[in-house]
C-alpha positions as CSV (number, residue, x, y, z in Angstrom):
1,M,-5.3,14.8,5.3
2,D,-5.0,11.0,5.6
3,I,-6.8,9.1,3.0
4,K,-9.0,6.5,4.6
5,V,-11.4,3.6,3.6
6,A,-14.8,5.1,3.9
7,K,-17.0,2.2,2.7
8,I,-16.4,-1.4,1.7
9,I,-18.5,-2.3,-1.3
10,S,-17.3,-5.8,-2.0
11,T,-14.1,-7.9,-1.8
12,K,-12.9,-6.0,-4.9
13,Q,-14.2,-2.4,-4.4
14,L,-13.9,0.3,-1.8
15,I,-14.8,3.9,-1.4
16,I,-12.1,6.3,-0.1
17,N,-12.7,9.7,1.6
18,A,-10.8,11.7,-1.1
19,G,-11.7,12.7,-4.6
20,K,-11.2,15.4,-7.2
21,D,-11.1,18.1,-4.6
22,Q,-8.1,16.4,-3.0
23,K,-6.4,15.9,-6.4
24,I,-7.2,12.2,-6.7
25,K,-6.9,11.0,-10.3
26,L,-8.2,8.0,-12.3
27,G,-5.6,5.2,-12.3
28,Q,-3.7,6.3,-9.2
29,R,-2.4,3.5,-7.1
30,F,-2.6,3.2,-3.3
31,E,-1.5,0.7,-0.6
32,I,-3.7,0.1,2.4
33,I,-1.4,0.1,5.3
34,D,-1.5,-2.0,8.5
35,Y,0.0,0.3,11.1
36,T,0.0,-2.5,13.7
37,S,2.5,-4.6,11.8
38,F,5.9,-3.1,11.1
39,E,9.7,-3.5,11.3
40,V,12.0,-0.8,12.7
41,I,15.0,-0.2,10.4
42,T,18.3,0.8,12.0
43,D,21.3,2.5,10.4
44,P,24.1,-0.1,10.5
45,E,26.8,2.7,10.9
46,T,25.2,4.9,13.6
47,N,22.7,2.4,15.1
48,K,20.1,5.2,14.9
49,K,16.5,4.3,14.0
50,L,15.8,5.3,10.4
51,G,12.1,4.6,10.5
52,R,9.5,1.9,10.1
53,I,8.4,-0.2,7.2
54,Y,4.7,-1.1,7.5
55,A,2.9,-4.2,6.3
56,V,0.5,-3.8,3.4
57,K,-3.1,-5.1,3.7
58,G,-3.8,-4.6,0.0
59,N,-3.3,-2.6,-3.2
60,V,-5.9,-0.6,-5.0
61,I,-6.3,1.5,-8.2
62,V,-8.7,4.5,-8.5
63,S,-11.4,3.5,-11.1
64,K,-13.9,6.4,-10.6
65,V,-13.4,9.9,-9.1
66,Y,-16.1,12.0,-7.5
67,S,-15.6,15.5,-6.0
68,K,-15.0,14.3,-2.4
69,M,-14.6,10.5,-2.7
70,A,-13.3,7.9,-5.1
71,L,-14.1,4.3,-6.0
72,V,-11.0,2.1,-5.8
73,E,-10.6,-1.5,-6.9
74,A,-8.3,-4.4,-6.5
75,P,-5.9,-4.5,-9.5
76,Y,-6.2,-7.2,-12.2
77,E,-3.4,-9.8,-12.1
78,N,-1.2,-9.9,-15.2
79,S,-1.7,-13.2,-17.0
80,L,1.8,-13.1,-18.5
81,F,4.8,-14.1,-16.5
82,S,7.2,-11.3,-15.7
83,I,10.8,-11.9,-14.5
84,Q,12.7,-9.5,-12.3
85,T,16.5,-9.5,-12.7
86,D,18.5,-10.2,-9.5
87,L,20.8,-7.6,-8.1
88,N,24.4,-8.6,-7.5
89,V,24.3,-8.6,-3.7
90,D,26.3,-10.4,-1.0
91,P,24.0,-13.3,-0.1
92,K,25.4,-13.3,3.5
93,E,23.9,-9.8,3.9
94,I,20.4,-10.6,2.8
95,T,18.2,-10.3,5.9
96,G,14.8,-10.2,4.3
97,G,13.0,-8.1,6.8
98,L,10.1,-6.6,4.8
99,P,7.0,-7.3,6.7
100,A,4.9,-10.0,5.1
101,P,1.6,-8.8,3.7
102,S,-0.9,-8.2,6.5
103,L,-3.5,-10.9,7.1
104,N,-5.7,-8.4,8.9
105,P,-8.8,-7.6,6.9
106,I,-9.3,-4.2,5.4
107,K,-11.7,-2.1,7.5
108,V,-13.4,1.2,7.3
109,R,-11.0,3.9,8.5
110,D,-7.9,2.1,7.3
111,T,-5.3,4.5,5.9
112,L,-4.1,4.5,2.3
113,I,-0.8,5.8,0.9
114,K,-0.2,6.8,-2.7
115,T,2.2,4.5,-4.6
116,N,2.5,6.3,-8.0
């Protein structure tokens, strides 16, 4: 079953169509996917398509679980700076390529995917 946005409560809270019966747990994280914005990834050796990477409309965390639905909220931003160490990659091979976050608004029936 695809998990979908069932109701938009505010700019910070949504209801999704899955809950305790679908094994949704407090604190689970989800991405809201924009299936209209993606990049096709191709294997550099075989030239075969490996799949698509979709743009993300937003990230949410489960804050309350009911039997058949759950309340999800936008995550709080960390007030401390965090630094991510660079990997030692050949800069000439950096292509970017991840889709930018989607500018399309979140709508009822948008699909979510679990991220943790």
